[in-house]
Each structure stands twice: as C-alpha cells, then as structure tokens.
All heavy atoms as TSV, in Angstrom:
chain	resi	resn	atom	element	x	y	z
A	1	MET	N	N	-1.961	-26.816	-25.266
A	1	MET	CA	C	-1.506	-27.464	-24.046
A	1	MET	C	C	-0.533	-26.547	-23.329
A	1	MET	O	O	0.324	-25.943	-23.949
A	1	MET	CB	C	-0.854	-28.807	-24.370
A	1	MET	CG	C	-0.267	-29.493	-23.180
A	1	MET	SD	S	0.508	-31.037	-23.602
A	1	MET	CE	C	-0.556	-32.132	-22.728
A	2	ALA	N	N	-0.626	-26.465	-22.039
A	2	ALA	CA	C	0.186	-25.552	-21.257
A	2	ALA	C	C	1.546	-26.131	-20.877
A	2	ALA	O	O	2.441	-25.386	-20.529
A	2	ALA	CB	C	-0.565	-25.144	-20.000
A	3	ILE	N	N	1.699	-27.437	-20.935
A	3	ILE	CA	C	2.978	-28.068	-20.600
A	3	ILE	C	C	3.658	-28.521	-21.890
A	3	ILE	O	O	3.095	-29.281	-22.671
A	3	ILE	CB	C	2.791	-29.278	-19.670
A	3	ILE	CG1	C	2.075	-28.879	-18.384
A	3	ILE	CG2	C	4.133	-29.947	-19.361
A	3	ILE	CD1	C	2.858	-27.941	-17.488
A	4	ILE	N	N	4.867	-28.032	-22.110
A	4	ILE	CA	C	5.659	-28.392	-23.286
A	4	ILE	C	C	6.726	-29.394	-22.843
A	4	ILE	O	O	7.386	-29.199	-21.824
A	4	ILE	CB	C	6.358	-27.147	-23.884
A	4	ILE	CG1	C	5.375	-26.007	-24.096
A	4	ILE	CG2	C	7.120	-27.507	-25.139
A	4	ILE	CD1	C	4.427	-26.178	-25.214
A	5	ILE	N	N	6.901	-30.456	-23.609
A	5	ILE	CA	C	7.912	-31.476	-23.328
A	5	ILE	C	C	9.094	-31.242	-24.269
A	5	ILE	O	O	8.946	-31.274	-25.483
A	5	ILE	CB	C	7.347	-32.899	-23.550
A	5	ILE	CG1	C	6.034	-33.100	-22.816
A	5	ILE	CG2	C	8.376	-33.948	-23.150
A	5	ILE	CD1	C	6.116	-33.055	-21.325
A	6	ASN	N	N	10.263	-31.009	-23.686
A	6	ASN	CA	C	11.455	-30.676	-24.471
A	6	ASN	C	C	12.470	-31.815	-24.524
A	6	ASN	O	O	13.676	-31.576	-24.495
A	6	ASN	CB	C	12.120	-29.424	-23.889
A	6	ASN	CG	C	11.280	-28.196	-24.088
A	6	ASN	OD1	O	10.745	-27.969	-25.167
A	6	ASN	ND2	N	11.137	-27.397	-23.053
A	7	ILE	N	N	11.989	-33.035	-24.633
A	7	ILE	CA	C	12.921	-34.169	-24.701
A	7	ILE	C	C	13.764	-34.094	-25.967
A	7	ILE	O	O	14.970	-34.367	-25.932
A	7	ILE	CB	C	12.165	-35.508	-24.603
A	7	ILE	CG1	C	11.625	-35.688	-23.187
A	7	ILE	CG2	C	13.076	-36.678	-24.980
A	7	ILE	CD1	C	10.835	-36.950	-22.969
A	8	ASP	N	N	13.167	-33.699	-27.088
A	8	ASP	CA	C	13.930	-33.591	-28.339
A	8	ASP	C	C	15.090	-32.611	-28.209
A	8	ASP	O	O	16.190	-32.857	-28.711
A	8	ASP	CB	C	13.027	-33.158	-29.491
A	8	ASP	CG	C	12.128	-34.273	-29.982
A	8	ASP	OD1	O	12.492	-35.446	-29.822
A	8	ASP	OD2	O	11.066	-33.962	-30.546
A	9	VAL	N	N	14.847	-31.502	-27.509
A	9	VAL	CA	C	15.893	-30.493	-27.306
A	9	VAL	C	C	17.045	-31.089	-26.509
A	9	VAL	O	O	18.217	-30.935	-26.879
A	9	VAL	CB	C	15.317	-29.248	-26.588
A	9	VAL	CG1	C	16.414	-28.267	-26.225
A	9	VAL	CG2	C	14.257	-28.580	-27.441
A	10	MET	N	N	16.704	-31.791	-25.427
A	10	MET	CA	C	17.752	-32.384	-24.594
A	10	MET	C	C	18.484	-33.512	-25.318
A	10	MET	O	O	19.695	-33.659	-25.161
A	10	MET	CB	C	17.159	-32.894	-23.273
A	10	MET	CG	C	16.696	-31.788	-22.340
A	10	MET	SD	S	17.936	-30.517	-22.011
A	10	MET	CE	C	19.233	-31.480	-21.270
A	11	LEU	N	N	17.753	-34.287	-26.114
A	11	LEU	CA	C	18.412	-35.334	-26.905
A	11	LEU	C	C	19.427	-34.720	-27.861
A	11	LEU	O	O	20.546	-35.233	-28.006
A	11	LEU	CB	C	17.374	-36.145	-27.682
A	11	LEU	CG	C	16.565	-37.156	-26.888
A	11	LEU	CD1	C	15.422	-37.704	-27.736
A	11	LEU	CD2	C	17.444	-38.288	-26.381
A	12	ALA	N	N	19.068	-33.627	-28.506
A	12	ALA	CA	C	19.987	-32.957	-29.434
A	12	ALA	C	C	21.198	-32.400	-28.690
A	12	ALA	O	O	22.333	-32.539	-29.154
A	12	ALA	CB	C	19.257	-31.849	-30.184
A	13	LYS	N	N	20.962	-31.794	-27.527
A	13	LYS	CA	C	22.076	-31.239	-26.743
A	13	LYS	C	C	23.038	-32.322	-26.291
A	13	LYS	O	O	24.240	-32.096	-26.215
A	13	LYS	CB	C	21.548	-30.498	-25.521
A	13	LYS	CG	C	20.944	-29.150	-25.829
A	13	LYS	CD	C	20.497	-28.458	-24.555
A	13	LYS	CE	C	19.926	-27.090	-24.869
A	13	LYS	NZ	N	19.461	-26.394	-23.639
A	14	ARG	N	N	22.493	-33.492	-25.979
A	14	ARG	CA	C	23.329	-34.604	-25.494
A	14	ARG	C	C	23.810	-35.509	-26.629
A	14	ARG	O	O	24.528	-36.479	-26.385
A	14	ARG	CB	C	22.554	-35.453	-24.476
A	14	ARG	CG	C	22.089	-34.689	-23.253
A	14	ARG	CD	C	23.245	-34.130	-22.453
A	14	ARG	NE	N	22.795	-33.566	-21.197
A	14	ARG	CZ	C	22.795	-32.264	-20.924
A	14	ARG	NH1	N	23.214	-31.390	-21.809
A	14	ARG	NH2	N	22.376	-31.844	-19.746
A	15	LYS	N	N	23.377	-35.204	-27.857
A	15	LYS	CA	C	23.739	-36.006	-29.031
A	15	LYS	C	C	23.403	-37.483	-28.790
A	15	LYS	O	O	24.216	-38.379	-29.034
A	15	LYS	CB	C	25.205	-35.819	-29.386
A	15	LYS	CG	C	25.502	-34.400	-29.785
A	15	LYS	CD	C	26.933	-34.181	-30.140
A	15	LYS	CE	C	27.087	-32.716	-30.524
A	15	LYS	NZ	N	28.428	-32.247	-30.520
A	16	MET	N	N	22.169	-37.699	-28.331
A	16	MET	CA	C	21.696	-39.040	-28.005
A	16	MET	C	C	20.497	-39.367	-28.883
A	16	MET	O	O	19.686	-38.497	-29.178
A	16	MET	CB	C	21.293	-39.104	-26.522
A	16	MET	CG	C	20.909	-40.478	-26.040
A	16	MET	SD	S	20.351	-40.502	-24.310
A	16	MET	CE	C	21.803	-39.950	-23.454
A	17	SER	N	N	20.392	-40.607	-29.292
A	17	SER	CA	C	19.253	-41.033	-30.098
A	17	SER	C	C	18.078	-41.411	-29.194
A	17	SER	O	O	18.252	-41.698	-28.009
A	17	SER	CB	C	19.625	-42.228	-30.967
A	17	SER	OG	O	19.804	-43.378	-30.159
A	18	VAL	N	N	16.901	-41.410	-29.786
A	18	VAL	CA	C	15.701	-41.826	-29.061
A	18	VAL	C	C	15.846	-43.281	-28.620
A	18	VAL	O	O	15.483	-43.636	-27.499
A	18	VAL	CB	C	14.446	-41.632	-29.942
A	18	VAL	CG1	C	13.217	-42.187	-29.259
A	18	VAL	CG2	C	14.251	-40.170	-30.285
A	19	THR	N	N	16.400	-44.104	-29.477
A	19	THR	CA	C	16.605	-45.521	-29.152
A	19	THR	C	C	17.513	-45.678	-27.950
A	19	THR	O	O	17.222	-46.471	-27.039
A	19	THR	CB	C	17.192	-46.270	-30.369
A	19	THR	OG1	O	16.329	-46.078	-31.481
A	19	THR	CG2	C	17.344	-47.743	-30.077
A	20	GLU	N	N	18.586	-44.917	-27.917
A	20	GLU	CA	C	19.510	-44.993	-26.783
A	20	GLU	C	C	18.818	-44.559	-25.490
A	20	GLU	O	O	19.002	-45.184	-24.442
A	20	GLU	CB	C	20.744	-44.125	-27.034
A	20	GLU	CG	C	21.788	-44.233	-25.950
A	20	GLU	CD	C	23.035	-43.413	-26.236
A	20	GLU	OE1	O	23.186	-42.894	-27.360
A	20	GLU	OE2	O	23.851	-43.294	-25.308
A	21	LEU	N	N	18.005	-43.504	-25.571
A	21	LEU	CA	C	17.284	-43.040	-24.384
A	21	LEU	C	C	16.310	-44.100	-23.882
A	21	LEU	O	O	16.237	-44.354	-22.677
A	21	LEU	CB	C	16.554	-41.729	-24.662
A	21	LEU	CG	C	15.798	-41.128	-23.480
A	21	LEU	CD1	C	16.748	-40.799	-22.322
A	21	LEU	CD2	C	15.024	-39.896	-23.905
A	22	THR	N	N	15.573	-44.729	-24.791
A	22	THR	CA	C	14.622	-45.763	-24.357
A	22	THR	C	C	15.342	-46.923	-23.667
A	22	THR	O	O	14.843	-47.449	-22.680
A	22	THR	CB	C	13.777	-46.310	-25.529
A	22	THR	OG1	O	14.621	-46.885	-26.510
A	22	THR	CG2	C	12.902	-45.230	-26.130
A	23	GLU	N	N	16.502	-47.272	-24.172
A	23	GLU	CA	C	17.269	-48.361	-23.558
A	23	GLU	C	C	17.768	-47.974	-22.172
A	23	GLU	O	O	17.711	-48.769	-21.243
A	23	GLU	CB	C	18.444	-48.746	-24.455
A	23	GLU	CG	C	18.000	-49.447	-25.728
A	23	GLU	CD	C	19.124	-49.635	-26.735
A	23	GLU	OE1	O	20.258	-49.160	-26.486
A	23	GLU	OE2	O	18.861	-50.240	-27.785
A	24	ARG	N	N	18.247	-46.746	-22.031
A	24	ARG	CA	C	18.764	-46.288	-20.741
A	24	ARG	C	C	17.657	-46.121	-19.702
A	24	ARG	O	O	17.874	-46.379	-18.529
A	24	ARG	CB	C	19.500	-44.959	-20.896
A	24	ARG	CG	C	20.823	-45.070	-21.592
A	24	ARG	CD	C	21.515	-43.741	-21.599
A	24	ARG	NE	N	22.789	-43.808	-22.275
A	24	ARG	CZ	C	23.734	-42.895	-22.152
A	24	ARG	NH1	N	23.528	-41.835	-21.392
A	24	ARG	NH2	N	24.858	-43.013	-22.800
A	25	VAL	N	N	16.488	-45.660	-20.155
A	25	VAL	CA	C	15.384	-45.385	-19.238
A	25	VAL	C	C	14.584	-46.643	-18.937
A	25	VAL	O	O	14.044	-46.803	-17.844
A	25	VAL	CB	C	14.474	-44.271	-19.808
A	25	VAL	CG1	C	13.236	-44.067	-18.966
A	25	VAL	CG2	C	15.254	-42.959	-19.923
A	26	GLY	N	N	14.491	-47.548	-19.910
A	26	GLY	CA	C	13.732	-48.768	-19.723
A	26	GLY	C	C	12.259	-48.608	-20.038
A	26	GLY	O	O	11.418	-49.248	-19.409
A	27	ILE	N	N	11.932	-47.736	-20.998
A	27	ILE	CA	C	10.548	-47.605	-21.452
A	27	ILE	C	C	10.498	-47.926	-22.940
A	27	ILE	O	O	11.528	-47.940	-23.611
A	27	ILE	CB	C	9.950	-46.198	-21.189
A	27	ILE	CG1	C	10.723	-45.106	-21.935
A	27	ILE	CG2	C	9.902	-45.903	-19.705
A	27	ILE	CD1	C	10.096	-43.730	-21.804
A	28	THR	N	N	9.307	-48.189	-23.426
A	28	THR	CA	C	9.171	-48.548	-24.832
A	28	THR	C	C	9.277	-47.309	-25.716
A	28	THR	O	O	9.042	-46.184	-25.272
A	28	THR	CB	C	7.821	-49.222	-25.102
A	28	THR	OG1	O	6.775	-48.275	-24.870
A	28	THR	CG2	C	7.625	-50.446	-24.231
A	29	MET	N	N	9.599	-47.549	-26.971
A	29	MET	CA	C	9.666	-46.475	-27.955
A	29	MET	C	C	8.299	-45.802	-28.080
A	29	MET	O	O	8.210	-44.576	-28.204
A	29	MET	CB	C	10.116	-47.038	-29.307
A	29	MET	CG	C	10.334	-46.000	-30.366
A	29	MET	SD	S	11.814	-45.017	-30.113
A	29	MET	CE	C	13.053	-46.177	-30.614
A	30	ALA	N	N	7.237	-46.605	-28.031
A	30	ALA	CA	C	5.880	-46.053	-28.150
A	30	ALA	C	C	5.569	-45.109	-26.993
A	30	ALA	O	O	5.023	-44.015	-27.214
A	30	ALA	CB	C	4.865	-47.189	-28.195
A	31	ASN	N	N	5.917	-45.494	-25.773
A	31	ASN	CA	C	5.649	-44.631	-24.621
A	31	ASN	C	C	6.480	-43.356	-24.660
A	31	ASN	O	O	5.999	-42.284	-24.307
A	31	ASN	CB	C	5.875	-45.376	-23.309
A	31	ASN	CG	C	4.759	-46.327	-22.995
A	31	ASN	OD1	O	3.650	-46.187	-23.496
A	31	ASN	ND2	N	5.035	-47.314	-22.168
A	32	LEU	N	N	7.724	-43.456	-25.089
A	32	LEU	CA	C	8.552	-42.256	-25.204
A	32	LEU	C	C	8.010	-41.340	-26.296
A	32	LEU	O	O	7.995	-40.120	-26.136
A	32	LEU	CB	C	10.009	-42.619	-25.482
A	32	LEU	CG	C	10.969	-41.431	-25.500
A	32	LEU	CD1	C	10.969	-40.699	-24.170
A	32	LEU	CD2	C	12.369	-41.884	-25.852
A	33	SER	N	N	7.545	-41.912	-27.378
A	33	SER	CA	C	6.955	-41.127	-28.456
A	33	SER	C	C	5.719	-40.366	-27.983
A	33	SER	O	O	5.539	-39.192	-28.302
A	33	SER	CB	C	6.595	-42.041	-29.625
A	33	SER	OG	O	6.002	-41.309	-30.665
A	34	ILE	N	N	4.865	-41.032	-27.205
A	34	ILE	CA	C	3.669	-40.385	-26.650
A	34	ILE	C	C	4.085	-39.209	-25.766
A	34	ILE	O	O	3.500	-38.126	-25.836
A	34	ILE	CB	C	2.822	-41.402	-25.859
A	34	ILE	CG1	C	2.151	-42.368	-26.834
A	34	ILE	CG2	C	1.787	-40.706	-24.979
A	34	ILE	CD1	C	1.526	-43.581	-26.158
A	35	LEU	N	N	5.106	-39.407	-24.973
A	35	LEU	CA	C	5.593	-38.348	-24.092
A	35	LEU	C	C	6.189	-37.194	-24.897
A	35	LEU	O	O	5.866	-36.031	-24.676
A	35	LEU	CB	C	6.626	-38.931	-23.124
A	35	LEU	CG	C	7.165	-38.011	-22.049
A	35	LEU	CD1	C	6.044	-37.480	-21.169
A	35	LEU	CD2	C	8.195	-38.734	-21.214
A	36	LYS	N	N	7.044	-37.525	-25.858
A	36	LYS	CA	C	7.709	-36.502	-26.682
A	36	LYS	C	C	6.718	-35.647	-27.456
A	36	LYS	O	O	6.925	-34.455	-27.617
A	36	LYS	CB	C	8.642	-37.162	-27.713
A	36	LYS	CG	C	9.969	-37.551	-27.203
A	36	LYS	CD	C	10.867	-38.122	-28.292
A	36	LYS	CE	C	10.310	-38.033	-29.661
A	36	LYS	NZ	N	11.194	-37.911	-30.752
A	37	ASN	N	N	5.656	-36.269	-27.938
A	37	ASN	CA	C	4.695	-35.558	-28.783
A	37	ASN	C	C	3.618	-34.831	-27.989
A	37	ASN	O	O	2.683	-34.285	-28.576
A	37	ASN	CB	C	4.052	-36.537	-29.769
A	37	ASN	CG	C	5.063	-37.087	-30.744
A	37	ASN	OD1	O	5.990	-36.400	-31.142
A	37	ASN	ND2	N	4.910	-38.343	-31.121
A	38	GLY	N	N	3.742	-34.834	-26.668
A	38	GLY	CA	C	2.805	-34.104	-25.839
A	38	GLY	C	C	1.446	-34.769	-25.711
A	38	GLY	O	O	0.465	-34.126	-25.344
A	39	LYS	N	N	1.357	-36.053	-26.010
A	39	LYS	CA	C	0.087	-36.777	-25.946
A	39	LYS	C	C	-0.138	-37.431	-24.581
A	39	LYS	O	O	-1.225	-37.900	-24.297
A	39	LYS	CB	C	0.029	-37.863	-27.026
A	39	LYS	CG	C	0.251	-37.368	-28.429
A	39	LYS	CD	C	-0.905	-36.537	-28.907
A	39	LYS	CE	C	-0.662	-36.145	-30.370
A	39	LYS	NZ	N	-1.522	-35.073	-30.785
A	40	ALA	N	N	0.896	-37.460	-23.740
A	40	ALA	CA	C	0.778	-38.103	-22.431
A	40	ALA	C	C	-0.074	-37.259	-21.495
A	40	ALA	O	O	-0.011	-36.027	-21.521
A	40	ALA	CB	C	2.162	-38.308	-21.828
A	41	LYS	N	N	-0.862	-37.917	-20.690
A	41	LYS	CA	C	-1.694	-37.235	-19.691
A	41	LYS	C	C	-0.965	-37.143	-18.352
A	41	LYS	O	O	-1.339	-36.344	-17.503
A	41	LYS	CB	C	-3.015	-37.982	-19.502
A	41	LYS	CG	C	-3.843	-38.067	-20.762
A	41	LYS	CD	C	-4.321	-36.704	-21.173
A	41	LYS	CE	C	-5.192	-36.822	-22.418
A	41	LYS	NZ	N	-5.377	-35.574	-23.095
A	42	ALA	N	N	0.041	-37.981	-18.159
A	42	ALA	CA	C	0.770	-38.006	-16.891
A	42	ALA	C	C	2.142	-38.636	-17.125
A	42	ALA	O	O	2.373	-39.286	-18.140
A	42	ALA	CB	C	-0.001	-38.829	-15.859
A	43	ILE	N	N	3.032	-38.415	-16.163
A	43	ILE	CA	C	4.333	-39.084	-16.174
A	43	ILE	C	C	4.662	-39.456	-14.734
A	43	ILE	O	O	4.435	-38.665	-13.814
A	43	ILE	CB	C	5.439	-38.199	-16.796
A	43	ILE	CG1	C	6.774	-38.949	-16.843
A	43	ILE	CG2	C	5.567	-36.880	-16.075
A	43	ILE	CD1	C	7.856	-38.257	-17.633
A	44	ARG	N	N	5.136	-40.647	-14.543
A	44	ARG	CA	C	5.529	-41.083	-13.208
A	44	ARG	C	C	6.834	-40.397	-12.827
A	44	ARG	O	O	7.704	-40.185	-13.670
A	44	ARG	CB	C	5.733	-42.592	-13.177
A	44	ARG	CG	C	4.468	-43.360	-13.341
A	44	ARG	CD	C	4.734	-44.835	-13.306
A	44	ARG	NE	N	3.481	-45.518	-13.580
A	44	ARG	CZ	C	3.224	-46.743	-13.238
A	44	ARG	NH1	N	4.145	-47.456	-12.630
A	44	ARG	NH2	N	2.071	-47.275	-13.503
A	45	PHE	N	N	6.952	-40.083	-11.546
A	45	PHE	CA	C	8.194	-39.473	-11.079
A	45	PHE	C	C	9.381	-40.395	-11.323
A	45	PHE	O	O	10.472	-39.916	-11.630
A	45	PHE	CB	C	8.106	-39.106	-9.595
A	45	PHE	CG	C	7.318	-37.854	-9.330
A	45	PHE	CD1	C	6.397	-37.819	-8.316
A	45	PHE	CD2	C	7.498	-36.709	-10.091
A	45	PHE	CE1	C	5.667	-36.672	-8.054
A	45	PHE	CE2	C	6.782	-35.560	-9.852
A	45	PHE	CZ	C	5.860	-35.533	-8.826
A	46	SER	N	N	9.180	-41.690	-11.212
A	46	SER	CA	C	10.287	-42.627	-11.449
A	46	SER	C	C	10.750	-42.565	-12.905
A	46	SER	O	O	11.950	-42.652	-13.181
A	46	SER	CB	C	9.884	-44.048	-11.069
A	46	SER	OG	O	8.759	-44.469	-11.825
A	47	THR	N	N	9.811	-42.381	-13.832
A	47	THR	CA	C	10.170	-42.252	-15.254
A	47	THR	C	C	10.881	-40.930	-15.492
A	47	THR	O	O	11.906	-40.878	-16.187
A	47	THR	CB	C	8.914	-42.351	-16.140
A	47	THR	OG1	O	8.271	-43.604	-15.886
A	47	THR	CG2	C	9.275	-42.253	-17.611
A	48	LEU	N	N	10.358	-39.859	-14.907
A	48	LEU	CA	C	10.996	-38.544	-15.043
A	48	LEU	C	C	12.404	-38.570	-14.466
A	48	LEU	O	O	13.343	-38.041	-15.067
A	48	LEU	CB	C	10.140	-37.481	-14.350
A	48	LEU	CG	C	10.626	-36.043	-14.444
A	48	LEU	CD1	C	10.751	-35.583	-15.891
A	48	LEU	CD2	C	9.686	-35.128	-13.664
A	49	GLU	N	N	12.551	-39.223	-13.329
A	49	GLU	CA	C	13.869	-39.343	-12.710
A	49	GLU	C	C	14.832	-40.105	-13.619
A	49	GLU	O	O	15.988	-39.701	-13.808
A	49	GLU	CB	C	13.755	-40.053	-11.369
A	49	GLU	CG	C	15.083	-40.246	-10.666
A	49	GLU	CD	C	14.965	-41.037	-9.374
A	49	GLU	OE1	O	13.847	-41.411	-8.981
A	49	GLU	OE2	O	16.019	-41.293	-8.773
A	50	ALA	N	N	14.371	-41.197	-14.210
A	50	ALA	CA	C	15.219	-41.997	-15.092
A	50	ALA	C	C	15.618	-41.208	-16.342
A	50	ALA	O	O	16.760	-41.296	-16.810
A	50	ALA	CB	C	14.499	-43.278	-15.483
A	51	ILE	N	N	14.691	-40.425	-16.889
A	51	ILE	CA	C	14.993	-39.595	-18.055
A	51	ILE	C	C	16.033	-38.534	-17.683
A	51	ILE	O	O	16.998	-38.317	-18.416
A	51	ILE	CB	C	13.715	-38.952	-18.628
A	51	ILE	CG1	C	12.821	-40.029	-19.258
A	51	ILE	CG2	C	14.053	-37.869	-19.651
A	51	ILE	CD1	C	11.438	-39.539	-19.648
A	52	CYS	N	N	15.834	-37.894	-16.531
A	52	CYS	CA	C	16.788	-36.877	-16.086
A	52	CYS	C	C	18.167	-37.477	-15.843
A	52	CYS	O	O	19.185	-36.866	-16.175
A	52	CYS	CB	C	16.276	-36.181	-14.832
A	52	CYS	SG	S	14.885	-35.082	-15.134
A	53	ARG	N	N	18.203	-38.673	-15.283
A	53	ARG	CA	C	19.485	-39.349	-15.044
A	53	ARG	C	C	20.172	-39.665	-16.371
A	53	ARG	O	O	21.361	-39.404	-16.545
A	53	ARG	CB	C	19.269	-40.635	-14.245
A	53	ARG	CG	C	20.568	-41.291	-13.813
A	53	ARG	CD	C	20.383	-42.574	-13.002
A	53	ARG	NE	N	19.393	-42.453	-11.943
A	53	ARG	CZ	C	18.218	-43.112	-11.938
A	53	ARG	NH1	N	17.892	-43.924	-12.923
A	53	ARG	NH2	N	17.385	-42.964	-10.942
A	54	ALA	N	N	19.409	-40.187	-17.325
A	54	ALA	CA	C	19.982	-40.566	-18.622
A	54	ALA	C	C	20.471	-39.348	-19.402
A	54	ALA	O	O	21.481	-39.421	-20.107
A	54	ALA	CB	C	18.948	-41.333	-19.440
A	55	LEU	N	N	19.741	-38.236	-19.277
A	55	LEU	CA	C	20.100	-37.029	-20.035
A	55	LEU	C	C	20.954	-36.057	-19.224
A	55	LEU	O	O	21.331	-35.001	-19.732
A	55	LEU	CB	C	18.830	-36.317	-20.521
A	55	LEU	CG	C	18.024	-37.062	-21.576
A	55	LEU	CD1	C	16.709	-36.340	-21.853
A	55	LEU	CD2	C	18.829	-37.211	-22.862
A	56	ASP	N	N	21.242	-36.407	-17.976
A	56	ASP	CA	C	22.019	-35.552	-17.079
A	56	ASP	C	C	21.445	-34.131	-17.067
A	56	ASP	O	O	22.124	-33.166	-17.429
A	56	ASP	CB	C	23.497	-35.535	-17.485
A	56	ASP	CG	C	24.366	-34.838	-16.453
A	56	ASP	OD1	O	24.004	-34.859	-15.254
A	56	ASP	OD2	O	25.395	-34.251	-16.839
A	57	CYS	N	N	20.167	-34.052	-16.668
A	57	CYS	CA	C	19.484	-32.764	-16.662
A	57	CYS	C	C	18.512	-32.681	-15.495
A	57	CYS	O	O	18.368	-33.637	-14.736
A	57	CYS	CB	C	18.750	-32.533	-17.982
A	57	CYS	SG	S	17.360	-33.656	-18.254
A	58	GLN	N	N	17.873	-31.549	-15.354
A	58	GLN	CA	C	16.864	-31.310	-14.330
A	58	GLN	C	C	15.473	-31.437	-14.952
A	58	GLN	O	O	15.322	-31.231	-16.164
A	58	GLN	CB	C	17.034	-29.909	-13.731
A	58	GLN	CG	C	18.326	-29.711	-12.967
A	58	GLN	CD	C	18.368	-30.592	-11.726
A	58	GLN	OE1	O	17.413	-30.634	-10.953
A	58	GLN	NE2	N	19.475	-31.296	-11.546
A	59	PRO	N	N	14.434	-31.730	-14.152
A	59	PRO	CA	C	13.074	-31.804	-14.702
A	59	PRO	C	C	12.669	-30.533	-15.457
A	59	PRO	O	O	11.982	-30.608	-16.473
A	59	PRO	CB	C	12.200	-32.026	-13.469
A	59	PRO	CG	C	13.100	-32.718	-12.500
A	59	PRO	CD	C	14.456	-32.121	-12.739
A	60	GLY	N	N	13.122	-29.389	-14.989
A	60	GLY	CA	C	12.808	-28.124	-15.658
A	60	GLY	C	C	13.428	-27.995	-17.038
A	60	GLY	O	O	13.000	-27.157	-17.838
A	61	ASP	N	N	14.445	-28.798	-17.327
A	61	ASP	CA	C	15.035	-28.800	-18.670
A	61	ASP	C	C	14.130	-29.535	-19.651
A	61	ASP	O	O	14.201	-29.308	-20.851
A	61	ASP	CB	C	16.409	-29.475	-18.655
A	61	ASP	CG	C	17.423	-28.729	-17.803
A	61	ASP	OD1	O	17.342	-27.484	-17.731
A	61	ASP	OD2	O	18.281	-29.396	-17.197
A	62	ILE	N	N	13.281	-30.416	-19.128
A	62	ILE	CA	C	12.407	-31.233	-19.960
A	62	ILE	C	C	10.987	-30.679	-20.011
A	62	ILE	O	O	10.353	-30.659	-21.055
A	62	ILE	CB	C	12.380	-32.684	-19.432
A	62	ILE	CG1	C	13.761	-33.309	-19.552
A	62	ILE	CG2	C	11.349	-33.518	-20.189
A	62	ILE	CD1	C	13.884	-34.637	-18.858
A	63	LEU	N	N	10.495	-30.227	-18.854
A	63	LEU	CA	C	9.123	-29.739	-18.756
A	63	LEU	C	C	9.099	-28.215	-18.723
A	63	LEU	O	O	9.846	-27.602	-17.965
A	63	LEU	CB	C	8.461	-30.273	-17.481
A	63	LEU	CG	C	8.436	-31.787	-17.322
A	63	LEU	CD1	C	7.905	-32.150	-15.949
A	63	LEU	CD2	C	7.597	-32.430	-18.404
A	64	GLU	N	N	8.241	-27.638	-19.542
A	64	GLU	CA	C	8.125	-26.184	-19.617
A	64	GLU	C	C	6.646	-25.806	-19.554
A	64	GLU	O	O	5.819	-26.401	-20.249
A	64	GLU	CB	C	8.740	-25.702	-20.929
A	64	GLU	CG	C	8.625	-24.237	-21.178
A	64	GLU	CD	C	9.193	-23.850	-22.538
A	64	GLU	OE1	O	9.912	-24.657	-23.147
A	64	GLU	OE2	O	8.882	-22.744	-22.979
A	65	TYR	N	N	6.324	-24.837	-18.729
A	65	TYR	CA	C	4.942	-24.363	-18.614
A	65	TYR	C	C	4.769	-23.087	-19.418
A	65	TYR	O	O	5.552	-22.150	-19.279
A	65	TYR	CB	C	4.568	-24.099	-17.152
A	65	TYR	CG	C	3.249	-23.402	-17.007
A	65	TYR	CD1	C	2.048	-24.084	-17.215
A	65	TYR	CD2	C	3.183	-22.046	-16.702
A	65	TYR	CE1	C	0.837	-23.442	-17.115
A	65	TYR	CE2	C	1.968	-21.404	-16.585
A	65	TYR	CZ	C	0.797	-22.104	-16.798
A	65	TYR	OH	O	-0.408	-21.466	-16.700
A	66	THR	N	N	3.774	-23.077	-20.275
A	66	THR	CA	C	3.386	-21.867	-20.977
A	66	THR	C	C	1.870	-21.711	-20.831
A	66	THR	O	O	1.134	-22.633	-21.131
A	66	THR	CB	C	3.753	-21.907	-22.475
A	66	THR	OG1	O	3.203	-23.083	-23.045
A	66	THR	CG2	C	5.251	-21.897	-22.679
A	67	PRO	N	N	1.435	-20.561	-20.349
A	67	PRO	CA	C	-0.011	-20.390	-20.147
A	67	PRO	C	C	-0.758	-20.429	-21.469
A	67	PRO	O	O	-0.235	-19.993	-22.491
A	67	PRO	CB	C	-0.126	-19.019	-19.496
A	67	PRO	CG	C	1.214	-18.401	-19.521
A	67	PRO	CD	C	2.212	-19.418	-19.960
A	68	ASP	N	N	-1.966	-20.994	-21.413
A	68	ASP	CA	C	-2.827	-20.964	-22.590
A	68	ASP	C	C	-3.197	-19.520	-22.877
A	68	ASP	O	O	-3.330	-18.718	-21.961
A	68	ASP	CB	C	-4.098	-21.780	-22.349
A	68	ASP	CG	C	-3.828	-23.272	-22.285
A	68	ASP	OD1	O	-2.869	-23.728	-22.923
A	68	ASP	OD2	O	-4.573	-23.974	-21.586
A	69	SER	N	N	-3.344	-19.197	-24.139
A	69	SER	CA	C	-3.702	-17.825	-24.494
A	69	SER	C	C	-5.099	-17.508	-24.013
A	69	SER	O	O	-6.015	-18.324	-24.093
A	69	SER	CB	C	-3.595	-17.616	-26.000
A	69	SER	OG	O	-4.488	-18.484	-26.659
A	70	VAL	N	N	-5.253	-16.319	-23.468
A	70	VAL	CA	C	-6.550	-15.861	-22.993
A	70	VAL	C	C	-7.174	-15.001	-24.079
A	70	VAL	O	O	-6.583	-14.045	-24.540
A	70	VAL	CB	C	-6.399	-15.050	-21.681
A	70	VAL	CG1	C	-7.745	-14.529	-21.209
A	70	VAL	CG2	C	-5.727	-15.900	-20.625
A	71	GLU	N	N	-8.372	-15.381	-24.483
A	71	GLU	CA	C	-9.012	-14.627	-25.559
A	71	GLU	C	C	-10.158	-13.807	-25.046
A	71	GLU	O	O	-10.781	-14.044	-24.104
A	71	GLU	CB	C	-9.511	-15.594	-26.620
A	71	GLU	CG	C	-8.347	-16.309	-27.280
A	71	GLU	CD	C	-8.813	-17.259	-28.372
A	71	GLU	OE1	O	-9.877	-17.051	-28.955
A	71	GLU	OE2	O	-8.084	-18.217	-28.604
C-alpha cells in the first residue's frame, strides 16, 4: 500500500490511548482500528480533521505516501 497511516506514532508522541482518541474524535474503536491498520479504503475529511484536532497535528503527520516498489 502506498499510503501509510501513522496514528500509532502520533498517539505515542502525545501519550494518548486509543480509547481516549476514539472518545475525543467520536468514532468507534473498530473504525479507528481499521484506519490504524491500513485496512481503510477512504477517510472523511471531517474524521481526519477531528483526529488532527485531538492529536494537535497536521494531516501530513498522520498520512504518509510511499511509492510502491517498481519491479
């Protein structure tokens, strides 16, 4: 996958639990888990905004693009 989700990194930097983030953002633990594990196909801007607000970060701190290897 070319898009890496770094929510775990930001949670560690902010010393915040996954449970606390779900409460602040207003999404379920299951949906956050899908996002964290890179299984999500999309994310709403409103959800991304809420995550950034809760973690006091920019979208680029959470989303990272890495090109797929060319063989």
